[in-house]
Backbone as a ProteinNet text record, in pm:
[ID]
protein_1_A
[PRIMARY]
GEEISEPIQLENYSAIADYKKVQSNEVSLESGDIVEVIEKNDSGWWFVSLDEEQGWVPATFLQKCDNDEPNEDFVSVDTNQEKYITTHSFEAQSGDELSLNIGVILDVVQKSLDGWWFAKYQDKEGWVPATYLKKVYNQNDIEIKLPTEKIRTMMDVSQFKKGPKHEDQAA
[TERTIARY]
-1471.9	-1608.5	-1704.6	-1831.3	-1931.5	-1984	-1997.2	-2052.7	-2200.8	-2277.8	-2421	-2439.2	-2492.6	-2508.5	-2640.4	-2634.1	-2755	-2774	-2896.8	-2920	-2850.1	-2766.3	-2694.5	-2727	-2777.2	-2806.7	-2677.8	-2585.2	-2463.3	-2370.8	-2296	-2203.3	-2071.8	-2015.9	-1885.9	-1774.9	-1672.3	-1554	-1432.8	-1327.4	-1205.4	-1097.6	-1013.6	-904.2	-794.1	-747.2	-642.4	-504.4	-499.6	-370.9	-390.7	-282.8	-291.3	-318.5	-401	-424.7	-417.6	-332.5	-317.7	-404.2	-495.1	-586.3	-511.6	-557.5	-494.8	-582.7	-712	-807.5	-879	-934.9	-1003	-1131.2	-1188.5	-1313.1	-1287.2	-1159.2	-1125.2	-1103.2	-1089.2	-1062.1	-933.9	-845.8	-726.4	-763.6	-702.7	-727.9	-599.9	-615.4	-504.8	-547.8	-451.4	-481.6	-556.5	-670.6	-749	-865	-868.1	-982.3	-1111.3	-1216.9	-1347.4	-1427.5	-1475.1	-1554.8	-1693.3	-1788.5	-1921.4	-1928.5	-1970.7	-1978.4	-2115.2	-2114.8	-2239.1	-2278.2	-2179.2	-2207.7	-2093	-2130.4	-2029.8	-2039.8	-1930.2	-1930.9	-1845.9	-1892	-1815	-1688.3	-1657.6	-1527.8	-1416	-1454.7	-1354.2	-1336	-1412.7	-1407.9	-1538.5	-1527	-1644.8	-1651.2	-1774.6	-1796.6	-1820.1	-1735.9	-1742.9	-1751.4	-1790.2	-1792.2	-1691.8	-1599.9	-1498.6	-1497.5	-1538.7	-1550.7	-1636.5	-1580.2	-1658.6	-1645.9	-1558.6	-1527.3	-1606.4	-1634.8	-1692.5	-1615.6	-1597.2	-1528.4	-1503.4	-1434.7	-1409.6	-1278.3	-1278.7	-1155.8	-1153.2	-1033.7	-1027.6	-1075.6	-1171.4	-1229.5	-1127.5	-1018.7	-916.6	-849.9	-866.6	-807.7	-901.1	-1020.4	-1120.3	-1154.2	-1191.7	-1240.3	-1355.1	-1452.6	-1574.2	-1541.1	-1607.8	-1577.5	-1626.7	-1747.7	-1795.3	-1787.4	-1696.2	-1671.3	-1757.6	-1858.6	-1934.5	-2043.7	-2083.4	-2188.6	-2128.3	-2190	-2133.3	-2133.7	-2036.3	-2023.7	-2105.3	-2212.9	-2297	-2271	-2157.1	-2131.2	-2073.1	-2141.6	-2090	-2179.1	-2116.1	-2190.3	-2141.7	-2229	-2181.9	-2190.9	-2090.3	-2086.4	-2150.8	-2230.5	-2296.3	-2192.8	-2241.6	-2149.9	-2062	-2113.6	-2029.5	-1941	-1823	-1739.7	-1687.7	-1670.7	-1622.2	-1470.7	-1419.7	-1274.5	-1223.1	-1113.8	-1049.5	-901	-840.1	-696.9	-631.3	-513.2	-446.9	-375.2	-393.1	-329.6	-201.8	-181.1	-59.8	-22.5	102.4	135.1	99.7	64.6	21	90	147	215.9	124.4	85.6	-4.9	57.2	-23.8	22.8	-18.1	-114.4	-156.5	-196.5	-217.6	-238.9	-361.7	-463.1	-585.2	-585.8	-471.5	-462.1	-385.6	-396.5	-338.7	-232.1	-109.4	-4.7	-22.1	-10.8	-33.8	68.9	105.8	187.3	94.8	152	72.2	32.7	-89.1	-130.7	-178.4	-210.8	-266.6	-418.7	-482	-628.1	-677.6	-773.3	-825.4	-976.9	-1036.3	-1181.6	-1219.2	-1308.1	-1356.6	-1478.4	-1470.9	-1576.1	-1674.2	-1619.1	-1702.9	-1647	-1737.2	-1694.3	-1739.9	-1646.9	-1683.9	-1679.4	-1775.6	-1779.8	-1669.9	-1589.6	-1480.2	-1359.7	-1376.4	-1267	-1177.3	-1207.8	-1131.9	-1221.5	-1170.2	-1247.8	-1182.5	-1266.3	-1216.4	-1203.8	-1083.9	-1058.3	-985.5	-1000.8	-928.7	-828.5	-707.1	-605.9	-531	-534.2	-477.4	-535.3	-451.1	-509.2	-513.9	-493.8	-493.2	-614.6	-654.5	-760.5	-733.4	-786.8	-765.5	-817	-794.8	-845	-744.3	-795.3	-711.3	-779.6	-700.3	-762.3	-828.5	-956.2	-1033	-972.7	-904.6	-848.7	-734.8	-685.4	-577.5	-631.3	-763	-822.2	-902.3	-904.8	-982	-1062.3	-1189.2	-1276.3	-1233.9	-1239.1	-1210.6	-1344.9	-1381.5	-1509.6	-1493	-1376.7	-1355.6	-1208.9	-1180.8	-1041.5	-954	-1013.5	-932.6	-890.1	-967.7	-921.8	-834.4	-768.2	-673.3	-546.2	-519.7	-389.2	-332.3	-218.7	-160.4	-57.5	-67	30.3	156.8	248.9	375.5	479.4	580.4	678.8	748.7	747.5	814.3	956.1	988.3	1120.5	1231.5	1219.4	1325.1	1353.1	1246.4	1262.1	1338.8	1302.4	1366.7	1518.1	1555.2	1698.3	1772.1	1708.2	1771	1801.1	1705	1725.3	1840.7	1845.4	1954.3	2087.9	2096.4	2222.2	2264.4	2168.4	2205.9	2250.6	2196.5	2241.6	2385.7	2421.1	2558.3	2657.5	2616.7	2708.1	2743.7	2647.1	2671.1	2764	2790	2872.5	3018.3	3102.6	3244.6	3309.4	3390.6	3448.2	3587.9	3654	3795.9	3829.8	3729.7	3764.3	3811.4	3739.4	3771.5	3880.8	3944.1	4049	4180.9	4186.5	4307	4331.7	4225	4238.1	4321.3
-1362.6	-1346.2	-1361.6	-1384.4	-1401.5	-1266.9	-1253.7	-1129.6	-1149	-1050.2	-1055.1	-1009.2	-1098	-1056.9	-982.7	-868.9	-790.5	-775.3	-755	-743.4	-620.7	-644.6	-533.9	-535.6	-425.4	-417.8	-393.3	-321.3	-285	-405	-412.3	-522.8	-493.3	-594.8	-581.2	-622.5	-542.2	-571.6	-557.4	-631.5	-614.4	-551.2	-471.5	-406	-509.2	-517.3	-614	-549.2	-417.8	-347.7	-216.4	-157.4	-26.5	80.7	175.1	290	416.1	509	635.8	738.4	801.7	894.3	1018.3	1069.3	1184.6	1307.7	1290.2	1400.9	1389.7	1501.1	1500.5	1418	1393.9	1316	1166.3	1123.5	983.2	925.7	793.1	725.4	644.7	648.4	563.4	421.7	323.3	183.1	116.8	20.3	-68.9	-206.8	-283.7	-418.7	-494.3	-555.5	-629.6	-551.5	-419.1	-339.3	-390.3	-395.8	-431	-301.6	-277.9	-157.4	-197.2	-109.4	-125.7	-37.2	-96	-18.7	47.3	180.5	257.3	283	318.2	347.3	297	227.6	183	272.2	335.2	422.8	357.6	358.6	287.7	362.6	472.2	537.6	456.3	353	275.6	322.8	425.2	474.2	438.1	384.6	348.4	432.6	463.8	538	436.4	438.4	335.8	397.9	312.9	349.9	260.4	323.4	249.8	307.6	226.3	275.6	402.4	514	638.3	720.4	676.6	757.6	713	807.1	774.4	849.5	784.8	852.8	759	811.9	736.9	659.8	539	459.5	395.5	366	295.7	151.4	109.9	-23.4	-134	-103.4	-204.8	-250.5	-173.3	-209.4	-296.1	-325	-396.3	-531.1	-623.6	-751.5	-796.8	-860.3	-899.1	-1000.1	-985.3	-1074.6	-1216.8	-1232	-1368.2	-1392	-1480.4	-1501	-1611	-1658.6	-1772.5	-1730.2	-1603.5	-1564.2	-1498.8	-1520.7	-1465.8	-1313.2	-1256.8	-1111.8	-1057.2	-985.6	-932.4	-784.8	-739	-595.4	-556	-592.3	-557.9	-456.5	-363.6	-268.9	-294	-344.1	-367.3	-237.9	-214.3	-93.5	-128.2	-38.2	-71.1	-93.9	-151.3	-195.1	-83.2	39.3	150.4	177.3	116.8	112.9	250.7	269.5	398.3	402.4	516.9	532.9	599.4	545	599.2	615.1	707.3	728.2	695.7	634.9	598.7	720.1	741	854.2	810.9	679.4	623.1	500.8	460	331.9	222.7	105.1	-4.7	-132.7	-203	-329	-442.8	-529.7	-640.4	-729.8	-767	-855.2	-1000.2	-1020.7	-1157.7	-1167	-1288.5	-1315.1	-1249.5	-1221.6	-1163.3	-1011.1	-951.9	-806.3	-755.6	-625.9	-564.4	-463.4	-480	-380.3	-262.3	-141	-22.1	85.6	159.9	279.3	396.5	505.4	625.7	686.8	739.9	814.1	729.7	600.7	521.9	522.6	513.6	515.7	373.9	334.7	199.7	201.8	89.3	73.6	-3.7	52.6	-19.6	-101.4	-232.5	-324.1	-348.5	-364.3	-396.1	-326.4	-266	-200.4	-285.2	-323.7	-395.6	-294.4	-302.2	-204.8	-227.8	-335.1	-353	-268.2	-182.4	-92.4	-147.7	-266.4	-322.6	-323.4	-269.4	-265.8	-352.4	-415.7	-500.3	-414.1	-409.1	-316.8	-386	-327.1	-372.7	-266.6	-311.2	-219.2	-287.8	-229	-291.7	-432.6	-536.9	-671.3	-745.8	-671.5	-736.6	-691.6	-774.7	-732.9	-788.7	-720.5	-765.6	-662.4	-691.3	-605.6	-496.5	-375.5	-262.4	-188.4	-124.6	-50.4	77.6	94.2	209.4	341.5	339.4	463.2	516.5	434.5	476.8	530.4	539	575.1	704.5	776.8	899.8	896	931.4	921.5	1021.2	973.1	1060.3	1093.2	1220.8	1258.7	1290.2	1338.4	1383.2	1360.1	1288.9	1257.4	1382	1498.4	1619.1	1676.7	1648.7	1707.8	1612.9	1521.2	1436.6	1516.5	1558.9	1620.3	1555.4	1495.9	1422.2	1511.4	1519.3	1600.4	1517	1528.9	1458.9	1561.4	1518.5	1616	1688.7	1822	1901.1	1934.8	1894	1921.5	1877.7	1755.1	1700.5	1791.1	1835.8	1918	2045	2104.4	2229.2	2208.8	2101.5	2082	2053.3	1985.2	1961	2094.3	2186.4	2315.9	2390.7	2384.6	2451	2397.1	2264	2201.5	2251.7	2256.7	2296.9	2443.1	2525.7	2665.1	2674.3	2590.2	2592.9	2552.3	2455	2407.1	2517.9	2609.8	2716.5	2824.4	2821.7	2923.7	2912	3000.4	3000	2866.1	2816.7	2683.7	2685.2	2802.8	2805.3	2756.6	2759.6	2716	2572.2	2482.1	2342	2293.6	2383.6	2337.9	2319.7	2367.6	2349.4	2201.4	2121.5	1979.8	1899.6
3859.7	3903.1	3787.9	3820.6	3716	3670.3	3539.6	3486.9	3462	3495.7	3468.5	3325.8	3243.1	3103.7	3090.6	3024.2	3004.6	2853.8	2810.8	2665.9	2608.5	2511.4	2448.6	2300.5	2250.9	2108.2	2029	2091.1	2020.1	2009.7	1899.1	1880.8	1951.1	2010.6	2074.8	1979.3	1975.5	1896	1985.6	1952.5	2031.1	1943.8	2007.5	1935.1	1910.1	1785.4	1752.8	1755.9	1773.7	1780.5	1854.6	1898.3	1962.9	1858.2	1892.8	1804.2	1888.6	1845.1	1917.4	1846.4	1920.1	1852.7	1802.7	1687.7	1624	1642.2	1622.7	1636.4	1770.2	1815.1	1944.9	1942.7	1823	1817.2	1798.7	1815.3	1806.1	1946.2	1952.5	2079.2	2060.5	2160.3	2155.8	2197.8	2130.5	2163.1	2210.6	2299.3	2330.7	2287.4	2236	2190.3	2300.2	2262.7	2361.7	2419.9	2399.8	2446.7	2382	2459.1	2403.4	2387.3	2266.3	2241.6	2192.9	2213.5	2155.5	2032.3	1921	1797.7	1788.5	1782.7	1776.9	1631.4	1550.8	1409.2	1322.7	1213.1	1117.5	995.2	960.9	844.8	737.4	612.3	509.9	468.3	538.1	515.9	580.4	657.9	729.4	872.3	913	1052.1	1120.8	1243.1	1321	1446.9	1486.9	1609.7	1721	1823.5	1927.2	2065.9	2159	2299.5	2371.6	2445.3	2520.5	2661.3	2759.8	2896.8	2896.5	2940.6	2946.5	2818.6	2728.9	2610.7	2488.1	2400.8	2271	2164.1	2049.4	1940.8	1824	1725	1601.4	1610.2	1554	1541.9	1403.2	1350.1	1220.8	1239.8	1158.4	1173.4	1150.9	1080.7	1055.9	1185.4	1294.2	1423.1	1507.1	1454.1	1532.9	1471.5	1559.9	1507.8	1596	1532.1	1603.5	1712.6	1827.4	1939.4	1914.3	1863.6	1834.6	1685	1647.2	1503.9	1444.5	1520.3	1467.8	1370.7	1372.8	1279.4	1155.3	1040.1	916.1	918.3	853.3	850.6	734.2	767	659.5	635.9	684	675.7	540.9	433.3	301.1	233.6	168	87.2	-54.4	-140.2	-276.1	-354.9	-434.6	-515.4	-648.7	-704	-830.3	-941	-1051.2	-1156.9	-1208.8	-1204.4	-1245.2	-1123.9	-1125.4	-1005.6	-969.2	-840.9	-794	-801.3	-846.3	-854.9	-727.8	-679.1	-559.1	-587.6	-516.6	-531.3	-396.9	-400.8	-275.6	-217.2	-87.5	-19.7	51.9	63.9	124.3	42.6	48.9	-12.6	87.4	36.7	122.3	78.4	173.8	147.3	191.6	97.8	130.9	237.7	336.3	443.9	418.8	329.2	299.6	152.5	107.3	-35.1	-95.3	-12.1	-70	-61.3	-21.4	-17.2	-138.6	-161.3	-279.9	-237	-286.6	-258.2	-353.2	-299.3	-381.6	-351.1	-454.7	-434.4	-405.7	-355.9	-331.7	-466.1	-472.9	-591.5	-707.9	-685.9	-796	-787.2	-903.3	-907.5	-925.4	-841.8	-853.5	-847.8	-887.9	-883.9	-758.9	-679.3	-561.9	-603.4	-581.9	-624	-509.7	-389.1	-275.1	-152.1	-74.2	48.9	165	248.2	368.7	481.8	572.2	680.7	783.4	765.9	861.7	823.7	721.8	685.9	576.5	525.2	412.3	290.1	181	58	-47.2	-130.4	-237.6	-362.5	-417.3	-527.7	-641.5	-761	-879.8	-919.3	-949.6	-997.6	-1110.2	-1231.1	-1349.2	-1360.2	-1362	-1375.8	-1242.5	-1132.1	-1000.5	-921.5	-826.6	-735.4	-597.4	-496.3	-359.1	-260	-132.1	-25.4	6.5	30.3	70	185.5	273.3	383.5	332.5	365.4	316.3	362.5	476.1	530	443.1	347.8	258.8	126.4	113	-16.1	-5.9	-117.3	-124.7	-254.7	-246.7	-364.3	-471.9	-596.5	-710.7	-774.8	-774.6	-833.1	-979.9	-1015.1	-1151.2	-1182.1	-1289.6	-1322	-1322.8	-1354.6	-1366.1	-1232.3	-1125.6	-1000.9	-918.4	-988.6	-917	-901.9	-782.7	-762.4	-638.9	-654	-544.3	-479.4	-348.9	-277.1	-258.1	-348.6	-334.3	-292.3	-218.4	-169.8	-284	-278.9	-383.3	-339.2	-218.2	-161.3	-256	-310.5	-395.3	-514.1	-579	-699.7	-666.3	-552.9	-515.8	-496.1	-427.3	-403	-532.9	-626.9	-757.1	-826.6	-820.2	-884.5	-819.2	-685.8	-615.6	-661.9	-673.2	-713.5	-851.4	-945	-1080.8	-1084.1	-995.4	-991.9	-942.6	-846.6	-795.2	-904.1	-986.6	-1091	-1188.7	-1209.3	-1307	-1252.4	-1119.9	-1056	-1099.1	-1046.9	-1085.4	-1052.9	-1147.4	-1131.2	-1071.6	-1065.8	-1034	-891.7	-795.7	-659.6	-657.3	-729.8	-712.2	-809.4	-882.3	-971.6	-896.4	-772.5	-692.1	-662.9	-658.3	-621.1	-721.1
[MASK]
+++++++++++++++++++++++++++++++++++++++++++++++++++++++++++++++++++++++++++++++++++++++++++++++++++++++++++++++++++++++++++++++++++++++++++++++++++++++++++++++++++++++++++

């Protein structure tokens, strides 16, 4: 059937993958869903309207419906680049992306509102998902939550070794 087109100020984006909402203020997406973007936040999360629902979704799951116009959704970061720390490891899917381990500090050069930021790490640069990054305000308050489980089990093992040895001499 024919759709009556009405003037829409909001931009339409389509979901490129399924997204299951985690928080109550988010919206779940199914690949192919068309959403209206109400607010673009440079954290990589956008506030969208989908059918009767409104909420936040990761912008990396969205792509603009009409790709013929240039994307001006860039926020340039001033020359004193912002430092960010990775909260997840990321495996580059294409040549212009940057693979990163968890807990590395990088310089963000350019923030794109589509949720991908251009960053420099050591002598490499490329795009990384903003949702994997956390701002570093002060080099001293970098504390990465890495699993301490391993350390604990190592200590347990060493305590057992110090115990009586005569049981296993029967072998």
